[in-house]
N, C-alpha and C positions, 0 to 999 in steps of 0.2 A: 132578689137580691142581690150585691153591689158584686161584680169577677175574684173582688178579694173575697168576703167574705163565702164565697162558694168552692172559690181553687182552697183554702184553710179547711173546709169539712173534704171537699176530695183529697188532698192532701193525707187526713186524719185517716182515712177510708183504705188508702194505697198500702198504709204506716200499720195498719190491720191485718191488712195482708200479707203482709210479711210478718206482724210477729204470731199468726196465727200458723206459718210455716216453722221459724226459730220454734216456738214452744211444740210442737210436734218431734222436730228432732231433737228437743230435750226427754220431751216426754221417753224418747224412743234412747236414750241415753240414760237414762235415766242421771242429767247434770243440768242442774242451770247457768244460765250461759252468763256476759254480761251483757251480750247482745240484744238476749228477752228482756233483763232489767231497763237496756235505753232505749230497746225500743219503747215496752210501755208506756215507761215514762214520757217518749216523744207521738204515744199519742192521745195522752189523759190533757199534755200541756198543748200539744192544739188543739186539741177540744173547748180547753177553760179559753184559752186566747180567741178561738172564736166565739163565744159570750163575751168577752172585754169589746172584742173589736160593737160588735153588733149596740153591745151600748153605749160603744163612743160614739154611732150612726145615730143616737137617739139622742144621746147628749148634747153629740152640733148641732141637730135641726133644731129639737125644742129648750135648750138647756143655754148653754150657752149663748143665743142673739139677745139674752138678755140679763146678763152678769156684766161684768165692773171689767174693764179689761184684768186687770188684775188680782179678778178671783180666776178667773178665767185659766190662766197661768199660772194658780197655786191649786188649781185640784184637779182629786187624784181619780178617775173615771174607771171604774170596774161593773162586770156587772154583778150584783150583791147577793154574796147565796153565807144566809148569819144562821145561829143558833137558839135567834132570840127579837123579840119588838124591836128592841133598844141596840143592839147593834148593828140591826135592819135599817134601823135611820140614824148612830151615826153613819155606816156606810155611804147611807144616800149625804149626809155632810162633808163627809171625806170631798165634795164633788160638784160641790155647793149647792147638792140641793135637800139642805133642812126642812124644807117649803115644799116638799115638792106634790102632799098630795093637794097643795094648795092654788099652786100651779101648772099642775101638770096631775089631773086626777087619773087618767086613762096609763099614763106609765104606771104609777105609782099601783096602782090598783094593780096592774100587769104584774111587776115585779116582789108586788109584795107572795099572790097566788103562786109564785117557784116556790115560795120558802121551806129549804125541811121544817119546823116546826110552822105554818102554814098547812100543809098534810103531808101522810105518808108517802104521800107514791112520789117525792117530793125528793128524798133520804139519797139518791143515788147523786143530787148536787153538790150535797154534805162530802159524800167519799168522794167524788172526781177532784172538789175543790182541796179537799186537804190530804189528799196522794201525791197530784200534781204540787202542790207549794211545799212538799215534802221529797218529791222529785227522786232519782235512782234510789235517797236513803230507806226505802219503801220497800221491805227486803219479797221476798216471792217463798213460798214454801209449798211441798207437795203433800195433796192427800193422795192420800197409800189407799189401799185396798189389799188383803190380804188370802191371799188362796194361798193352794196348796200345791202346787210346781219346785218349785226354788228348794232344791235341798240338801239338807245339813246332815251331818252327820257325829255323832259325840260319843264316845270310847275315852276310855283310859286311854288312847295314844294321840287323844285330841278331838278335833274335829277339822270335815270337809264338808265342804258346801259349794254347790256347781250348780250352775243353767241348765236344765234337762235338752233342753233346747238348743242348746253350742255346742256338746257332749252328748254321742251313742257310747254306751259301753257292749260287746259283747258276752257271752254267755262266762261261763267261770270266775269272772270276777265281782270280788267283793268287796267293803271299805272298811273300817274298823269292823271285822267276822260279820259285818251285813249284807248278803247278795244281793245282786242287781240284777233283778228280774228284765230282760232284753229285748221282750215286747211290751214290755207299759214305760222302762228306765226307770221303776221304781225299789225304791225299797222295798226287799219281803220282810214285810211289818216283823221289826228284832230291837227286842229290849234298849233304850237308849236310842233309836231313832226318832229323827221326826222329818216333816219335814215340812220346806214355809215357804211363801215365795211375797216379795212385797209387789206390788206393780204400780205406777205411777202415771191416774187417771188424767192428774189432770197439776191444779199451780191457785194455791189462794195468797190471796190479798194478807201476810203476817199483821193480825191486829183488830184485819175488819171481819174474817169469814165471810168474801165472795170470792167466788172462782174470775180470779184475771180478767183469761181469755172469754170472758163472758159478760164481765160487768165492764172491760172495755168495747166487747157490740152492742151490749145497747148502750153505751155511754151516744157512742157513735151514734147509732137511729136517735135517741131521743134529743140529742142538741140539735140536728138539724130540725128535727120536728119544731122544737121549742124557738131557736133563729127564724125559721119563714112561717110560726105561727108569732114570734114580734114583728113580724118585716109584714104583717099581713095585719095585723090589728094595731099597727104602732104609722103604718104605709109609709118606712123606713125608704 
């Protein structure tokens, strides 16, 4: 693998480490920061660029030497990730590779085998491409797990809510006529009193239903493996 490719993948891993730290802070504060959005986009964008760079190396070695100069200048070369065979061949055509199955079948077969429509295990590439393409416009939403810790007391006088880990009550405290047990810091069962807590456990990509951090980790590992395979199979 050439040094530029290696550097791009290493940088994605570095960004992933920063992202993991930022996500943890966001979960602790229950606030999704712009830095979390930006880092998520940067990780996936870097991976997408690494795939395109690898494709550019293959194109430069096996395709470009056989093209006219005008065709080389007009070619738009990307690692193709498409939803069906028609789009796949169309994307190859943009890179002046419409006859790739005839002029370099090994490259054609390799690229075809990595398409989301070729195997379910390639679905991550489809998600990577779509999210990287939408950039910072993809929303992160929290996955929530409900637990009985956040205390909310409701009654005629209104409602009160607090985090029992941050507030400690002593003997004789009542809230909206509901006594607090100082040993447990929980309300003694009283009509009209409810207890509930939201724990943010992870972020997911809106519209995709996948854990954002988990997907970024998977994408970093699988992109590196795919490019290493491409380098070995095609002798780049």
